[in-house]
N, C-alpha and C positions, 0 to 999 in steps of 0.2 A: 728237313728237323725240325723245323719250328710246330709243323704240322703235328708229328710225335707227341713232342711236347705238351707240347695242347692236347692232344689227345690221353696222354699219361696222366697230366693233370686233373682231368675230366670223370679218369677212373678211381684217381684217389680221393676227389672227393664226393666220389657216388658212396664209396668203400668208406668214407667215415661219415657220410650221409647212414648210410643202415647202420652202421656201428654206436651210434648217435641216440637213434630211434631202437634200436635192441634195448641199451641199456636203458633206457625212457621205461619197456614197457617190462623192463625188470624191478627198477626201480621207485615206477609207480603204485599209486592206490589199488592197493585189491579190491577188485569188485563186488559185491555181494552177489552173493549165487541166488536162486531165486525160484519159486516151483514149475515143472515143469510145461516150455513154453507151449499153452494152450492151439486147439486147429484153431484154425484161418474163419475170421466172421461168415464167409462165406459157407467154409465145412458146416460151421453153429448154427448156420441159417438151413441148410440141409436137413442138418441132426434132429434139427427143431421139430421142421415140417413130418418127421415121421413121427415122435413122440408120442403118447396115448397121451388124450388128454381126459383126467378121471378125476372125482371128488375127493380128497385125501380122506384116508380113513385115520382119524385123529383119536382112535382105541387101543390100547394095551402096549406102546411105548417101555422099553427097560431100556439105560443106556449099559446095563450090566451084560447087554445081548449083545453086543458090538464086545468082544473083546480086541481091547486098545492098548496102546505100547506095548508090544510084545518085543520080543528079543529080534534085533537086527543083524548085529556083527558081534562079536564077543560081550562086553560090558554094556554096551550101546542099543537103549531101546528107543522105537520110533519117534517119542516127541527131542530127545537126545542127539537123532542123528536128521530131523529136519531143525533143530537148535545150531548144526554145525554145516549145514547145507546153507542154510538161508544169513547167516553174521559173516562177517567180514572178520579177519583176526582172532578166531578161537580158540581160546584154548582150553582142555578141559581135565580133569581129571585123569586116575587113574579106574574110576569107577564110571566114568562119560559124563558124566556135571559140570557145563559148561560152566567155568569159572571168571572165564571174561571175553569181553569183545565187542562188536559193536551188530546191534541190528537194527533194520530201517524197518515198519509197519509200514504198508501200501495202503491198507485201506485208510491209517489216518494221517498220514506222514512225519508220523514222531519219531525218533529215536533213541534206542535204550541198549543200555551198557552194563547192565542185570539180566542174567536170562529169569529171572523171578518175574520181571515187570511184562516178562510174554508169557499167552498163550499157544497154541498149536491150532490151529482151526481148521474145521473140517469143513471145509468150503460148502458142501452140499455138509447139511448138518445130516450128524445121524437117526434123530426125532423124522428132516424130509423126510431121509431114505424110508423109516421106518413104514410113512404115511402116503409112500409112494412106488410101494411094493416088496421094502426090503424085510416084512415079515412073516412074507413067505421064504425066505431063505435058508438055507441052512446053517448053520453057526459058524461052518468056514467059509462060507460067501460073509459072510457079515465081517468077521475078522481082519479076510482081507480087503474090505472096502472102508473098515475103520484104521487101517495101516496102510494104503495105496501110497506108496510111492513115483508112482508110473508116471499114472493120471493126475492131474494138476487139483490134489483134490486137500493136500497140508501143506501151509504156511503160517510163518512166524509171523504173530502181528501184537498189538497191544492187549491187554490182557481182558480189562475193561472195555473196549472196544467187541470185542469179542463175546463177552456175555451180554452185551449188546444188541450182537446180532441176534443171537441164543440158537433158536430154529425157523428164526425167520429166510422168507426164499424171497427173489427179487422183485415180488412184488410190495414187498415190505419192508426193506431194510438193500443198501448197499453201501456200498465204499462212501465215505465223504469227501476221498480225493477223486475229483470226478472224472480226471483220467486216468484209471487204474479200472474203472467199470465195462470199458470194450474187454479187457481182459478177464474180468473178473466172470461178465455175460457168457464167454466163450467157454473160460472151464466149465462154469453150472452147466453147460450144456454138453460138455464133450463129455463127460462125468455121468452126467443121464443115461445119455446115449451109451455109452460102454455097460452101465449097468443095467440098461432097459429103464428105468423109473418112470413114472408117466409122470404129469404136470397139470396143474390144475386149471381153469382158463383163466385166472387173474395174471397169474405165475406166467402163461405162453403169451399174454400180452403183455405185458412187462417186457419179458426176454425178447421177442419180436423188437418191440421199440429200440428197446437198449442197441440191438442188433440193428436196425436199421439205420443208426449212426456209427457205426464202426469205420 
């Protein structure tokens, strides 16, 4: 009988522990979403080895050739969709504009509570894509690239950090948060591989170096 009650007490204790854990799960802070998880460093190294190395063609780029921030669902365009995905406790208006929320910018480690302080970065910039092969794409493919929510290509970051990055590749610019650089280069290579974009020699050297330490 003593063993029965001991087992019963353990069973009740286990149930209570599970209940407490469940309450903690629902009442705990909401985790911020992020861009789709990039491929592993090993896969990225394999992808990088297969990319064509070529000098970039720095002529003819026009941002309007990439139709971006298209309607994704209802009244929500691509920018608004990424803001909702990457933020915590995001509240939107009937027009899908983010009216409140919290956003963490992984490039510089800053936290923001106003959507106006954020840009949606094309991780592989539109101009970089143009210079690496997108100049021969159809307008539909350029639109798909500029609004790609499936690959790790779009992310909400501090606006002036995005502007400072501009169209630079990893040989010229990297996030100041060093712990994010491995994620960044894995994403960069994945996007370039998927869209069959070339890399220049300095870019490939930088990517190789960063991936070696991932």
